[in-house]
N, C-alpha and C positions, 0 to 999 in steps of 0.2 A: 317651823317648830311645832305648830298645831297639827300639821299632817303627820309628823313623826309620832307625836303622842297619841293621836287617833289610831295609828297603825298598831302601836304597842297595846293600847286598850282593847282593840278588836282581837288581837292575838290572845290576850289574856282571857277575854270573855269566852272565846272558842274553846280554850284549854279547860276553863272551869266548867263549860257545858258538857265536856266528855266524861264518861264514867272513869273512875279511878283505874280499873282494870285495863281500859283501852289506852289510858295515858301511859301505863307502864309496859304494855305489850310491845315487843319488837316485831318489825315486819318479818314474815316467814322467810323472806329471801336473805335475811342477815345470817352470817355464819354464827356458830355457837361461840360464846366468849371463851377466850383462852384461860386455862387453869392458872391460878396464882403460882408464881415461882418464889422460892425462898431467896432472900437477899441478905448477904451476898451468895451467889451461886457459882462456885468454882468447880469445873470439871477436870478430870485427869485423863491423860493419854495412856495407852498401853506401853509397858516397858519395851516390848518387842513390836516395833511398828510394822504394819502391813507392807507387802512388797510394792504396792502402788504408791507409797509415800516417798517423797523426796524432800530435800532441803533446797529452797530457793534463796540464794544469798542476794538480798536487796542492798545494793551498794548505796542507794539513796543519794545521788549526786547533789541534789539541791540542799541536803542537810547531812553532811558527812559524819557529823558527830552522832547522828541517829540512824546509823546503819542497823540492819536487823537480818535475822535468819528466819524464814517462814517455813514451817512444817506444812507441807501441801500434799493432799491426796489427788493425784492426777486422774484417778478413775472417777472422781466426783465433780461433775461440771456445775452442780448447784451450790455446794458448800465445801469448796476445796481447801480453804484455809483452816487448819486444825490448831495452830498455835504459833508462837513467835518468841525468839530470844533476841537480846541486844547483841550487836556486833559493831561496836563503836569505832569511829575514826580510822578508816582504812584497815578494818579488822579482817580476821580469817576465822574459819571454822573447821573443826575436826569431828568426825562422827565415828566413834569406836564400834567395833563388832562385839567386843568382849565385856563391855560395861553398859549399864543403863544411864549413861551420862553423855553430855555434849560439851565440847571444849571450844572456847573462843579466845583468840589472841586479840587484845584491844588496847587502845590508847585513850587516856583521859587527861584533861587539863582542868585545873582548879577554877578557871574562869571560862569554861566551856571550850573556847578556841584559843585561849592564852593562859598564862600562869604556869604553875608547877606541873610538870608532866609526870604521869604514872603509866607505865606499861604493865599489863597484867594478863595472865591466863585465868579466865573465869570458868568454873566448873558448874554446869547446869544439870539439874535432875531431869531426866528424859521424860518422866511421866507428868510432873506438874510444871516443868519449865521454870522452876525457881532456882536462883543461884544458891549453891550449897558450899562453895568455897572458892578461894582464889590464890594464885601464886604470883607474887610481885616479881617482875623482870627487871634486872638492874640496868642502869646506865642510860636509859632513855634512848635506846638505839634500835628498837624493833623496826624492821623494814616496813615502811608505809608506802603503799602503791595501790593502784587499782587492783582489786582482789585477785590473788593468784594462788591457786591451791598449793603450789610447791614452794611457798615460803613458810608453811606450817604443816609439819608432817609427823607421823608416828615412827618409832623404831622400838626394838626390844619388846616385841609382842604387845605393843600398845601401852607398855608401862611407862615409856618415856616419850616426850614430845621434843621436836627439833624446831627452833624458831630462828628465822633468818633475820640478820641485823644488817644495817646499812648506815655508814656514818660520814663519808661514803665508802670507807673501808668495809669489806664484807666479812661476816663471821656468822657462826651458828651457836646459839645457846642451847645446851642440853638440859632438859627439865625432867625431874622425876615426878610424874603425875600422881603416883601412889603416895610417895613421901611428901608431896607438896613442897618441893624445894628445887633450887637450881643446882646442877651438878658441875657444869663447866661451860667454858666458852672456847670455841675452836676457830682460829683464823682461817679464812679462805681467800688468800691473795689471788686476784685475777679470776676467781670462780664464783658462781652464783647458783641459786636454786637447790632444792633438796629432793632427792629421790631415794626412799628407803631401800637399802640393799643388804641382803643376808640377814642373819638373826639380830645383829646389833650394829648397824652401820648405815651409811648413806653414800650416794654418788652425787657429784656436783659437776656441772659443765663449765669449761674454762675458756678464756678469750683466745688462747693459742690453739684452738681446735681440738683439744684433748678433753678427757674427763678424768676426774680423780675419785677413787672410792676410798672412803675413810671408815675404818672399823674402830669401835669404842671398847674400852675396857669395862670391867664390872662396876667401876666407880664413876663411869660416864666420861672419863678423860680419853684423849686420843691414844689409841693403841698402835695403829699403822695407817699408812697412806700409800696407795698404789695408783700411779698415774699411767694412763694409756698412751699409745702413740696417737698422732693426729688422726681422728676419725670423722670429724665434722667439716663440712665445706661451708663456712660461715658467709662467704661472699656469694656463692652460687646457689646454695641450698640451705639457708637458715631455717631452723626448726621452730615451730610453735612450742612453747615451754611446758604446756600442760598435756601429758600423754594420756592415752587410753590404756588402762591396765587389763590384761588378760592373765589371770593368775599372778605371777611375779614377773611377767614380761611387759615392759613399757613400750607402747607403740606410739611413735611420734610421726607427724607429717610436716613436710617443709612448706614454705610459702609457694613453692612451684609444684607441689603435688607428689613429692617423693616420700614414701613411707619407710621408716627405719625402726627396727626393733632392738631392744636391749634386754638381755636376761639379767634380772636383779636378784636372783635367788641365792647366789653364792657369795663368797667373800669378796669377789671382785666383779664388777659389771662387765658383761661381754656382749658385743654386737650379735644379733640373731640373723643368720642366713644373709641373703643379699637384699639390699634395698629394692623396692619396686614402685611402680607408678600407679597412681589412682586411675590412670587412663585419660583418654580424650573423648570429646563428644562434639557434635555439631551444635550450633546455637550460641557459642561463646562469642562475645564481642568485646575485646579481641579474642579471649580464650578463657576456658574454665580454670580456676585456681581455688584452693582453699581460702576461706575468708571468714573472719569473725573473731571471737575471743576464746571461747572453749569450743574448739572446732572439731575435735575427734572424740568419739565415745566407743564403747564396746558393749556387747550383750553376753549373756551367760554361756553361749555356744562358742564365743571367740570371734564372732564377726565384728568388723570395724565399721563405724559410721563417720563420714567426713562431710562437713558443711562446705558447700561449694558455691562459688560466685561465677557467673558468666562474664563478668567485667574485670577479669584478672589483669592487673597492670602493676606498675611500681607503686607501692603504698596501699594496694587494695586488700592486704591481708587483715586489716581491721574493719573493713566495710560491712562484713556480714555476707550471707549467702542465701540463695533462693532454692537450692536443692540439697538433699543429702544423698551421697553416694555410698552404697554398702559394699564392703570389700571382704573377700575371703583371704586372710593373710597366709593360710596354708597353701592355697593354690595360686596366690598372688594375682587374683583377678577381681574385677568388679562384677557383682552379682545382681545389683538392682540400683535404680535411681528413684528417689522419692521427692516429688515436687512439693514445695511448701506454700502455705497460704499467703505468706509475706516474708520479706527478708528477715533472717534471724542472725543473732550473734553467738548463741550458745545452744548446745544440744547435750542431751543425756538420754540413756536408755535404762528403763527399769529392769529389775531382775525377776519380774513376774513369769509365770509359766507361759503366758502369751505377752511378751514384752511390749512396752509402749515407748515410742520415740517422743521425747518432749523437746520443744523448740521455743526458746525465749527470743522474741522478735525485737527489732530495733525500736519499735514503738511501745515496748514494755508489755505487749500481749504475749501470753503463754499458750501455745497450741499443743494438742496431743494427737498422735498418729499411731496406728497399728504398725509396729516395727517390722512385722513379717510381710504384710501385704502393702504397706505404705499408705493405706487408706486413712484419710482424715477422720478422726473420731469426734472431737469437740474442742472448743476453746475454753480456757479459763479466763479469757479477757485480760484486763490489766488490774484485776482485783486482788492479786496476791502479793504484788511488789510494785514499787515505783520504778526501780531500775534492776530487773533481774539480771545479774552479771554472771554468776556461775550457778550450776545445778549439781547436786550431789545425791547419789543413791544412799538411802539410809538402810543399813543392814540390821 
């Protein structure tokens, strides 16, 4: 104890012996102090996001009630996270081109994971990321699953939203986003998922290998249904459910690497040309196949990007891939192969003048590549999301 007191006394005496100016002076090597910031200090985002910004849907498997959507600048490796909105409990997100808003379809319980259930569409202000309204969805039937873009979609020029339901009977709720009200519910026996078709309709794929296109009347109720002949080979060429959009053509890829296109511009969906293969390559053990969650993307020129795994086998369609193969659907050929830094489950391509390929890896790391050359640019690490499940371009 005496030694401690002696040390303190010695330190005090040395301090007292120094001139006041010397005591207050900071070493020259110290950086200048930061300017004081006002508290609170809330920044706003531009209503029109830059082309390098995307939405990373963080599914947050360890806390599903706390899912979120991260607004991320993939061109900024230092400070990529620009903001965040809630996407609770197996939620979905829609990013309109026509409004400065973001829409999320969410589920809440009064006791967090139990109690009274409320399904809701939340409307967020795009600049300050604050909720500005909500629309209650009736029946407690909103389809809850690992986030899938085609369970929540626009139609009617982004004035309406279509919400997939599962009880396990399947249906779609039509919601007027501008009027903030539910318009109708349409049964989909034996069919699922939503692909906007024509000015005011959608297409859904069915278990009997057909698809149905449904057109809606001005009041949001069902006006007509057109069912195709069987066009899908569900046993030999099942399709990944999230397509890459080129204009109003939806490009799907099968578990075995066959690419199919559907024209969704008219009153009825129509297959485009002949299906074609992504191709083959050496080095697959046993063979190259598409694999991951969001496995196909497109760029502004119409090229397609497919996430590929060298370990293609039964059940490998969810494992993720180590390369991205670039396809020209007009010529039906592969034009490039892009090796990835690590296995990824989801890819997206920005709409910049020089597009970037963004890959969300199985370890939650997000990497960025030059989409034209395939060169690795930088990594965002795992700083923007715990579980980056889907990626969306923000127009």
